N, C-alpha and C positions, 0 to 999 in steps of 0.2 A: 337984193336978198335979206329976208327977215332972218333976225335973230331968234333961236328957239324960244319959248315960252314956257317959263316954269310955272307950273301950277303946284300950291301945296295943299297937300289933301290932309282935312282935319284926321287926327290919328287917336285912338285910345288903346292902349295896349295894357293887357291885363292877364297876368301870370297868375295861375293858381298852382299851389303845392298842398296836397292832401298827405299829411302826416299822420294819421292816426287811423285806428279801425273800429272806432264807438259808434259810428253814424256815417250811412250812407251820403254822399255828398254830390249834390246836383249840380257840376262846377260851370255848366252854361248858366243856370238861375243866379249863382251867385256872381257870375261875371256879370249878367245882365243888370242886378242889383247895383252895383259899382257903376257901370255905366250912366245908368238912370240917374244916380246923385249927381255926379260929374257933368252930364248935360243939363239938368235941371239948374246947375249953378253955373252955366255958361262955361264950363272947361272943354275946349275943343282938342285937346292934346293932352294926353297922360302915361304915364308908365307908371301902372300900379302894380306892386307883388301882394299877393293875396294866400296866406298860409292857414290852413285848417289842422289844429294839433290837438292833443289830448291836456290834461290838468297839470300832469307833473312837468311837461314841457313849457307850458304858460305858467306853471309857479317861478320855474327858472329864470325865464323871462322880466315877469312882472319882479321880481328881486332884484335881477341886474340892472335894469333899466329905471325902475320906481322906485326900487328899494322898500317893496310890499311884500310881505313874508306870507304870501299865499297865491293861488291861481284867480284868474280874473275871468271874465267874459270875453274881451276883447280889447287889443292895445293897438293903437294906430301912430306911425310916424312919418311926418311931413319930411322929407329929403330936400325938397326944392319946390318952391310956389311963386309963381308969378302970372301977371294978367294973361288968363287961358289956357295956363299950363300948371299941372301938379304931377309930381314924382313922389311916390308915398309906398307906405307898406301897412298893411292891414293883417292882423294876426288873431284869429278866432278859435275859441276853445269848443271844442264839439262835444266834451264830455261834460263841462257846465252849462252847454246848451240844452244837453239831453236831461242833464237833472233839473235844470229851472222849467223847462216845458212840462215836465210831469208834475210839479208844483202848480204851474199854472193852468194846465189843464189842454194844453195844445201841442201841435207835434214839434219834436225837436227840430226838423229841417226849418221850420217857420222860425224858430227861435233863433236858430243859426243865421238865416238870414237877415233878422233883426241885427245881428252883432256885426254882419259885413254892411249893412246900410249904417247904422251907428259910427262904425269904423270910418267909413266913406264920408260920412258928414262932418267926423273932426277933420278929416284929408282936407276939406273945401273950407274949414273956417268956424265951424260951430262947435260950441263949448257946452257942456253943462255942468258947470259949477255954481255959478249963480241960479237962483230961482228963476228969473226971467229968461236968460239963456236956455236953461235945461227946458222950459215949456214951449219954447219955438225948436228946440231941438227935437223935442218929443211929436210937435205938430207935423214936423219934417218925417220923422219916422213912419208916423202912421200916413202921412201922405204917400210915401214910397210902399210901403206894405199896401195900400188900398191898390196900386198899379198891378200888384200880384192876386188881386183879389182876397187879401186879407185884412182884418180888423183885429188889432192887439187885443190880447185878454186881459188888459191892465187899462186903467183909467187916469186922466192926467193927475188926479188926486193922489194915484198911488206913489207918486214920486214926487 
């Protein structure tokens, strides 16, 4: 008699909560962006909480967790990370996305997509504090955006 075989199925769980009414949110597109980043970095299993909020809520979170007295575009928090697995949170501001997109001359939903990609890159270990690390992160952002047929409206020199 053979023992039953256990097969582990790679799983990425992305829960999305839309807590704003500034911008229509394409939930599938944002989930696909997070999954794209995770898969490109060899993450086979993940539990990600993704929230889209407005600037007042973002201001409170930025103040509480980073002691910055202003809203920001995106926050990300790694809750657990090990080989092939990450658990974390990405919180993006639709209001900031809309305002920034207007200044850059591209769609707010594309700016929001960029924020989500940026937050996911932080979860997998990218950083943007040092110039070289920032350049690598921008390259990855461009690469991910290209998967959606997009070219960012900024150049490497902008940052």
